[in-house]
Every structure is written in C-alpha cells, then in structure tokens.
C-alpha positions as CSV (number, residue, x, y, z in Angstrom):
1,M,45.5,-18.6,-3.7
2,F,44.2,-15.7,-6.0
3,R,42.3,-18.0,-7.7
4,T,40.4,-19.2,-4.2
5,A,40.0,-15.5,-3.3
6,L,38.5,-14.3,-6.3
7,V,36.0,-17.4,-6.1
8,L,35.1,-16.6,-2.7
9,F,34.5,-12.8,-3.5
10,C,32.1,-13.7,-6.1
11,F,30.3,-16.4,-4.0
12,T,29.8,-13.6,-1.5
13,L,28.5,-11.2,-3.9
14,A,26.1,-13.9,-5.5
15,S,25.1,-14.8,-1.8
16,F,24.5,-11.2,-1.0
17,A,22.3,-10.8,-4.4
18,I,20.2,-13.7,-3.6
19,V,19.7,-12.6,0.0
20,S,18.7,-9.0,-1.2
21,L,16.3,-10.5,-3.8
22,A,14.9,-12.4,-1.2
23,K,13.8,-9.7,0.8
24,A,11.6,-8.3,-1.9
25,G,8.6,-9.0,-4.0
26,E,8.5,-9.2,-7.8
27,Y,7.5,-5.5,-8.1
28,N,8.1,-4.0,-4.5
29,E,11.6,-3.5,-3.6
30,V,10.8,-3.7,0.2
31,L,8.3,-6.2,1.0
32,K,7.4,-9.8,-0.4
33,I,4.2,-11.7,0.2
34,G,4.0,-13.2,3.8
35,D,5.9,-10.2,5.5
36,P,4.4,-8.5,8.4
37,A,2.9,-5.4,7.5
38,P,4.6,-2.3,8.8
39,A,2.2,-0.6,11.4
40,W,1.7,3.1,11.8
41,D,1.0,4.7,15.0
42,N,-0.7,7.9,15.8
43,L,-1.3,9.3,12.1
44,P,-3.6,12.2,11.9
45,G,-7.1,11.7,10.0
46,V,-9.4,14.0,8.3
47,D,-11.8,13.2,11.1
48,G,-9.3,14.9,13.7
49,K,-8.4,11.8,15.4
50,Q,-5.2,9.8,15.4
51,H,-4.9,6.5,14.3
52,S,-3.1,3.4,14.4
53,L,-3.1,-0.2,12.9
54,R,-3.7,-1.8,16.1
55,D,-7.2,0.1,16.3
56,L,-8.4,-2.2,13.7
57,K,-7.4,-5.5,15.5
58,D,-11.0,-6.8,15.2
59,K,-11.0,-6.5,11.3
60,K,-10.4,-9.6,9.4
61,V,-8.8,-7.9,6.7
62,V,-7.1,-4.6,6.1
63,V,-6.6,-2.9,3.0
64,V,-4.0,-0.1,2.9
65,V,-4.1,2.2,0.1
66,F,-1.4,5.1,-0.4
67,T,-3.3,7.5,-2.4
68,C,-3.9,11.6,-2.4
69,N,-5.9,14.5,-3.7
70,S,-3.7,15.6,-6.5
71,C,-3.3,12.4,-8.6
72,P,-6.1,12.1,-11.3
73,A,-5.7,8.1,-11.1
74,A,-6.1,8.2,-7.5
75,R,-9.4,10.3,-7.5
76,D,-10.6,7.7,-10.6
77,Y,-10.3,4.9,-8.1
78,E,-12.3,6.6,-5.0
79,D,-15.8,5.3,-5.9
80,R,-14.4,1.6,-6.2
81,I,-12.5,2.1,-2.9
82,I,-15.7,3.5,-1.3
83,E,-17.7,0.6,-2.7
84,L,-15.0,-2.0,-1.4
85,A,-15.4,-0.2,2.1
86,K,-19.1,-0.6,2.2
87,S,-19.1,-4.3,1.1
88,S,-18.4,-6.0,4.2
89,T,-18.0,-4.9,7.9
90,E,-15.2,-7.4,8.1
91,I,-12.8,-5.2,5.6
92,A,-11.2,-2.1,7.1
93,I,-9.9,0.2,4.3
94,V,-7.2,2.9,5.3
95,A,-6.1,5.5,3.0
96,I,-2.8,7.1,3.7
97,N,-1.4,10.3,1.9
98,V,2.1,11.1,2.0
99,N,2.8,13.9,-0.3
100,R,3.6,17.2,0.8
101,I,2.7,19.6,-1.9
102,P,-0.3,22.1,-1.0
103,D,-3.1,20.1,-2.9
104,D,-2.4,17.1,-0.7
105,S,-2.3,19.2,2.9
106,M,-4.5,18.3,5.5
107,E,-6.8,21.2,4.8
108,K,-7.4,19.8,1.1
109,M,-7.7,16.4,2.5
110,V,-10.6,17.1,5.0
111,E,-12.5,19.0,1.9
112,R,-11.8,15.6,-0.3
113,A,-13.1,13.6,2.2
114,K,-16.2,15.6,2.9
115,S,-17.1,16.1,-0.9
116,K,-16.7,12.4,-1.4
117,S,-17.9,11.3,2.2
118,L,-15.5,9.0,2.4
119,P,-16.5,5.8,4.7
120,Y,-12.9,5.1,5.6
121,P,-9.8,6.7,7.4
122,Y,-7.8,9.2,5.2
123,L,-4.7,9.8,6.6
124,L,-1.7,11.9,6.5
125,D,2.2,11.0,7.0
126,E,4.1,13.8,6.5
127,S,7.3,12.1,7.3
128,Q,6.6,9.7,4.4
129,K,7.9,6.9,6.7
130,I,5.1,4.5,6.2
131,A,5.1,4.7,2.4
132,K,8.9,3.8,2.3
133,Q,8.3,0.7,4.6
134,Y,5.9,-0.3,2.4
135,G,7.8,0.4,-0.5
136,A,5.0,2.3,-2.0
137,N,5.8,4.0,-5.2
138,F,2.5,5.1,-6.7
139,T,-1.0,6.5,-6.1
140,P,-3.1,4.6,-5.7
141,E,-1.2,1.4,-4.4
142,F,-2.8,-1.4,-2.3
143,F,-1.7,-3.8,0.3
144,V,-4.2,-6.3,1.6
145,L,-3.4,-7.4,4.9
146,D,-4.8,-10.6,6.5
147,G,-5.8,-11.4,10.2
148,D,-2.7,-11.7,11.1
149,R,-1.6,-8.6,9.4
150,K,0.8,-10.1,6.9
151,V,0.8,-8.9,3.6
152,V,-1.1,-11.4,1.2
153,Y,-1.6,-8.9,-2.0
154,M,0.0,-5.8,-3.0
155,G,-0.2,-3.8,-6.4
156,S,-3.2,-2.3,-8.2
157,M,-7.0,-2.6,-7.4
158,D,-7.6,-3.9,-10.8
159,D,-6.7,-4.1,-14.5
160,N,-7.6,-0.9,-15.8
161,T,-8.3,2.9,-14.5
162,D,-11.5,2.6,-16.2
163,A,-14.0,0.8,-13.9
164,K,-16.1,0.1,-16.9
165,L,-12.9,-1.9,-18.6
166,A,-11.8,-3.6,-15.7
167,K,-11.9,-7.3,-15.9
168,K,-9.7,-8.4,-13.2
169,H,-10.3,-7.2,-9.7
170,Y,-7.2,-8.0,-7.7
171,V,-8.1,-6.4,-4.4
172,R,-11.8,-7.6,-4.3
173,D,-10.6,-11.1,-5.1
174,A,-7.9,-11.1,-2.3
175,T,-10.1,-9.8,0.3
176,A,-12.6,-12.3,-0.7
177,A,-9.9,-15.2,-0.4
178,V,-8.6,-14.0,3.0
179,L,-12.5,-13.9,4.2
180,A,-12.7,-17.4,3.0
181,G,-9.6,-18.6,4.8
182,K,-7.6,-18.9,1.5
183,Q,-4.8,-17.3,-0.1
184,P,-5.2,-15.0,-3.4
185,N,-4.7,-16.7,-6.7
186,I,-2.9,-13.7,-7.9
187,S,-0.9,-11.9,-4.8
188,E,1.3,-9.4,-6.5
189,T,0.9,-6.9,-9.8
190,L,2.4,-3.9,-10.8
191,A,0.8,-0.7,-9.3
192,R,-0.3,2.1,-11.8
193,G,-0.8,5.7,-11.2
194,C,1.0,8.8,-10.3
195,R,4.3,8.7,-8.5
196,V,4.5,9.2,-4.9
197,R,6.0,12.5,-4.0
198,Y,9.1,11.5,-2.1
199,A,11.1,14.5,-0.8
200,R,14.6,14.5,-2.0
201,E,17.0,13.3,0.6
202,P,19.7,15.5,1.6
203,R,23.2,15.2,0.2
204,K,25.7,13.8,2.6
C-alpha cells in the first residue's frame, strides 16, 4: 500500500510539473505562443488620453513593447521601434512602462516622447499588472499579436543592441509573417536589456 501511495504521489507531482510547464513558453514563465494576449484597459498615455487594447481592433498586427526611459538598452532600440511603427499602417506599436522610479514618471515619459517624436502610444501602468500578465522581465521586451490577438512572437527585437550589427530581425520578420497570413519561423527568443523594476511584494 505504501508503494502504491508513493507511486501515486510521484505521478501527481510529475503531472503537476507537466501542466505547469505547459502553461509557459521556452523563456517566458507566464505565456506561451498561441495564448490570448492579456488586454489592458484605460492606461494613461503621454498624449493625455486613456488607452485600451480594444482601441486597436482594426489593426492586423499589434506589437507590445515593455520599455522605459531609464534603461540604456531601451533607449538604444527607440529608433528601430519608430522605424517599425512607420513601416506599415497595418501595424500598431504600443509601448508600456511599468517602472516606478522618478526617471520613469509620466512627466519624464512626456518629455522623452516629445524629444523623440514618438509616433506610437507610450503608456504608464503604475500597477505593474499588465507586465506581470505578459511575464515581461526586461526593457525592452517585445510581444507580437496577430489579428485574433494571440501571441505569435515574444522576446527581443533582434539579435544585437547595436543596430548596425543586427543580422536577425525577429520582430520585423514576425510582423511580416502575420501580414502574409503565416506563422513566424522564430516565435520566441530571450529578451535582453535592463530588468523591469518590479516593486517588492509585501511579506505575508
């Protein structure tokens, strides 16, 4: 009886582990490719308006990038994100900042958006809820959503923080695949950059 109970216990643990692994991607602990994208509602933007994912219902592709002002890597990617945003009217770019430090305040975000003439919404989520729902850990970290708002790619934008040295353009290729009615050849990579500054959870 003891042996039977032990076998059942081990089987339960193994099953739990398999189910847990099935819920996440290769590098993302929360989402996997094909999952419905978590939606955000009424996040304030640098334009003084409230923004929601449903506002982009007419776009064939949505690229969500978790970014900020304070991370050098995030700043290095701004020009590439701007270029992508201008490449097609069928692609919507949404930048979301969840950091709570002074350099990433809404006031500083507005200044940054004006200095770079950002052609896409730059939103602030002080609750940090949406980044946690996406499993984002870095700035910048990218998520490409198809027309059904399912995740088809997540990770880094390309393979080098130096734009001149980048040879693999993951986000650009993923958006092109979606617009062509195909699945990206590469659907997940490891994001690079600064760690998202998540607030410490209160001790229970």
